[in-house]
N, C-alpha and C positions, 0 to 999 in steps of 0.2 A: 490823432485814434492810435494808439501803437497796436501792433498785431504780431501774433506769436505764433510761429511755423513750430507745427507740433511734431514729436518725437517719434519716430517709426521704427520698430522691432522688425528689421527685415525676415526674422525668422515666424513672425505673428504672420506675414503676409505671404509666405512662400507656402507654394504647393504641398499638400500634406506629404507626398513621398519625399521630398527634398526637406523636411525640416527635420533637425536632431533628435532623436529621442530623449525625453528627460529619465535619467536613472532614476530606478528604482531605489528608493532611500530604503525599505527595509521589507522583511518578506509578506508580510499584510497588504502590501500597499501593491501586488500585483494586480494588473487588469482581469477582471472576469466579465463573464456574459455568457450569455445560453443560447446565444445567435452565431452560428457556425461563421455567415457571413462577417462578423466583427473583428475576426483573428485573420492575420496577413497568413499568406501563404509559408510555409515552413521550409526553412533552407536545411538545418541541421547545424546553424550556427546559433542557434539561440540558447541561452542559458539552460533553459529545460529540456533543452531537445539534446545537446551537443555529445552527450553520451549514447545516445540511441540511433540504430541506424534507421533511419526514417525512410528509406528509399524502399523499405521492406512493409513501410506501412502506408505508402500512397491510397488505398483504397478507402483507407479509416481517415484518414487525413482530408480526402477530396471527393471521395465518391459518394455515390447516393446510399444509402443502408435502407435493410429492411427493417421497422421500427414495430412490426405487430408482435401482438402477444406470444409466447412459446411455451413448451409445454414445461412442467416442471413437479417433480414427485414430491411430495412431503411426508416423511413421518413425523408427523405432529406428537404433541402433547397437551393436557390440558392447560389452558391458557394462551394456546399459539393459533393462528388464523392467517390465513392469507386470500387474499382479491386482487382485483384488476381494479385501478382506479383513474381516472381523468386526469389528464394535463394540468387542468385549471383548480386543482386539489392545493387546499392550502398547507400540506405538509411538503407538496413538493418544492424544493430549493431553501426550504428551512434550514437544513445543516449546512449546505454551501452553493457555490457557483462554478462553474468550469475556468479553470485556469488556463486552459492550452484548446489547441485545437479537434483534437479527436474528442475531448469531453463536451464540447461543445458540439462537435456532430451529433454525435449520439443524443444530446439532450435536444437537438432540433429534430431529430428523426424519431425517436420515441412516441407512439401511438398512445398507449400507456402504461404504466407503473404498477407492477409487482408491488403490494403492499403485504408485509409480514407483520400482523400484529402480536406483541409478547407481552403477555400480564400475568399477574400474581405472584406473591412470594412466597411461593414454594418451591424448590428446586427441582429443575426438570429438563430435558433436551430434547432440542427439536433438530430435523436436518431436512433440508432444502437440495434438490440434487437437478442439475440439468445436467442432462449427457445426451440429449438430442438435437442439438442447434442447427448439426450442419455446417458446411463449408462456406455459405453464403453471407457476403458481408452484412453485420447485423448490428443494429442500434438497442440498448437494453434500459431498463431505469429500476431500481430497487428502492423502496423505502420501508426501513425498518422502525415499526414505531415501538419503541420500549417503556410502558408504563411508568409508572411513580412508586418504589419499592416495588417492581419485580426483580426475580431472581432466575437463573439458569444459563444453560449454554445452546447458541443458534450455531448449528453446523450449516456453512452454502458448500456444497460439494460441486465440483466442474471435472468435465470428465466427457469423452470424445473428439467428434471435430468443432470445430469454432473459430469463423474469424469473426472477433465480438469488440466492438465499443461499447464502454456503460459505464454509467454513473451508479451509486450506492450510497443511500442517506442511511443514518443513522441519528434517531432523536432518543438520546437516553433520558429518560424522567427522572426528577428528583428521587436521592435516596437508592435509586436502581442499580444490582450488582449484577450485571450480566459478561459471560465470555461470546465473544464472535470468533468462529473458528473459520477462514475461509481456505480452501482447499484447491489447489489447481494442479489436477493429473490431466492435461488435455493430451490429445494426441501430438506425434511428433510435431506435424505440420501446423498445427493450431496457432494462431496468432487472437492474444486478448492485451487490450489497454484498458486499465479499469481507473476512475477516480473514488476513493470510499470519503465520505465527508462525515464528521461526529460531531454533533453538538450536547455537551453535557450539561443538565442542568443540577442545583443547588445538590451536593453531596453524593452525585452519581458516581459510581463507579464502571468502570469500561476497559476488559480485557480483550485488546483484538490481536487477533494470533494469525499471521499468513504464512502457508505452507504451499509451496511452489516445488514443485519435481517435474511437471510435463510443458508440453510446449515447445513451438520454434521460439517466439518473441511474448514474452508476459511481462508487461508493466504494471505492476499496480502500486496506484501513488496511495496511502492511506494517510488524512489529515483528522486532527481531533482539538476542538476548540472549546477548552475548558472553561466555559463560560459562568456556571455558578459557581459559588463559594465552596471551597473545600472538595469540589471534583478529582477525580482520580483519573487517570488514562495509564494502561501498561498495554505498550503496544510491541508485540515479538513477531519474529518470522527465523523462518528456517527456509533453504533452498538448498538445490543441488545441480548444477549446471553440466550438462554434456558438452559432447563435440557439438560444435556450431548454435550451440543453445544462448540466447539470448535473455537473461533475468535481471530485473530491474526495481527497483523499487527507490520511491522518494518519499520519504516522511517528512510532515510537517504536524507541531506540537504547539498549539498557541495557548500560552498561559494568560487568560485575561480577568477573571475573577480572583478574590485574595484566597491566600492559605490553599492553592491549588497543589497537586504532584502530581508528576510522571515519571515514568522508567521506558526506555526504550532499548531493545535488545534484538540486535539480528546477526543470524549466523551463518556463514554459506559455505559452500566446499564446490571445486571447481576441478571437472578433471574434461581432458580431450582438446584436441586441436580446434582453435577456434572458440572454446568456450569462454561466456563472457559474463558477468553478470556486475551492475552498478547498484551501489546504496548510497542516497544522497539523505543526509539528517538535518532538518532545520528545526530548531526550537528558538521561538519568540515568547521572552517575556516582558508582556505587556504595563503601562506604567501604574494601572491598578492592582497588577498581580502581586501586590504585598505578602511575603512569604512564601513564594514558590520553592518547591524542592523537585528539581529536575536532575536528570541524568541519561545521556543517552549512548549507546556504543554500536560499532559492527565491528565483527569478525570473518575474517575471510582463510579457508584454507585453501592452498592451491595444491593439487595431488600432480599434475603433470606438466611438462614444456607445454607452451603453445593457448595456455589459459591465461584469463585475465581478469583481475577484480577492481574496480574503481569502489573507492571509498571516502565521502568528504562530508563530513561533520562540520556544522554551522549553527551557532550560539550569539542570540541577540537578547541582551538585556537594557531594559527601558527603565529599570528600579533600582535605587542599592537594595533597598529593604525586601531582602531573601533569604531564602533558611541555607541553599544552597543550588549551585549549576555546575556542570563538568559535560564534557564527552572525551569518548575514547575510540580510537581506531587502528586494528592492526590488521596485516595482511601478509602469512609466510608459508611457510611449508611445515612439514612434520616437526615436531619437537623431538629432537635426537633422544632428550633425558626420557620420554614416556617410552620411545621403541626400545630402548636400552632396557629398562625396567620389565618388559614385557617378554622382550627376550631372554632375557637370562631367568626368566623362568620357563622356559623350554617351548614357546611360542613362536612359531615361525614367522618371518620377516612380515609375509605377504599378511597373513592373520593379523598380525599386529596391528600393521597400516590399518586394516579396517577395523580394527575396534575402535583404535582411534577417532576415525569419522564418526564412526557409529555415535560414542560416547559424547563426540562434537556437538554434532547437532542432536540428538537426543534430551540435551539440556535442554532445550527451548519445547521440543515434541511433551517432556513430560509434565510441562506448567498448563498443558492444556486441560487437563481436570477430566476427563472423558477417558475411561480404561479402555473401553472397545475402540476410538479412533486413536487413542495413543498405540495400541497395538497394532494395529490396522498401518499403520504410519511409519511405526518402526519396520515392518514387515516390507514397507515400500521402499524404504532406504536401503535395507538391506539390499534387496533386488538389485537397484541402483549400483551397489556396491560389488555384486555379486557380476554384472552384466561385462566389467572389463576390469582386468587385474590394474590394482592402484598400484602406478610404478612408484620408483623408489624418488625421494626429495632431492 
């Protein structure tokens, strides 16, 4: 009789904490779970946390969160409804699942989800405002269900005090064409960490606009899954960071269906000691996404010494049959030619610098499509600029 000694892989029998991690080969392979206990402690060395001041997020990472319903103010329109739904509702989790510990902590803790229904093919605008969350560490979950063929604009307005971890899901029905604007004008001490997940059906079009002006730390990570054929996602963002303010966005676009299109454009300005912005843009073109057309870009304008902007675009392509794909990133100070042009026409240097910043950020704001909101945001940016003198570059 011949006996064979089995080959044993030492890594397979080693304790879990001693096993070497398997590298994630593509963006879509990141671990996901709705249970915070499934995520290890965050050290700040992880790829998704290495730019974030994790020491200032301890309560959202490891603490118990208040997941009870909260007060929302709704300026609605025909076809727009709001209600609270139970955790076991089939729509919860349909757009995406947590990839990080804060998102999972929020998912573990929320008691009910805010459901925003959006239907009707007539153009409409609705605003949902949160302004009284308070400073208690809180979890929230929102599902925005956009019916097939729906049209209009939904504004998610955030202000006041907050210490918030949340997940927001957008279920975009076939042939819908909607704009979602999320505005962060929190108090100076507020902390807000959010994951936005969008699932687009066939022929759906989503414009997602993130405007961030207030808060101590705001980390808002939008992702769009273009699952349906000919779906279209436009992800836009504008942000203005002042001294000691940390504003971060990690954008992910997954082209999955055929003949899909995406455009990602984020622009930010920074001024003051310790002002920090982070933008990471991941685009994945899957093997079935033939005919994809995609482009992403991030531009940052550093106005003073002591400010720092990090910008990291990434592009993965798993099929050669595409229309086009590209990315761009630029961080710098004022364009001397622009300043010279304005000053040569009698505009003082300080005002010329403000005009440059205003035009730089307004390029994003003016694409919202809501005149009243655009005017209000322009005034808010003007106030940011007026709060301190824009120093020479």
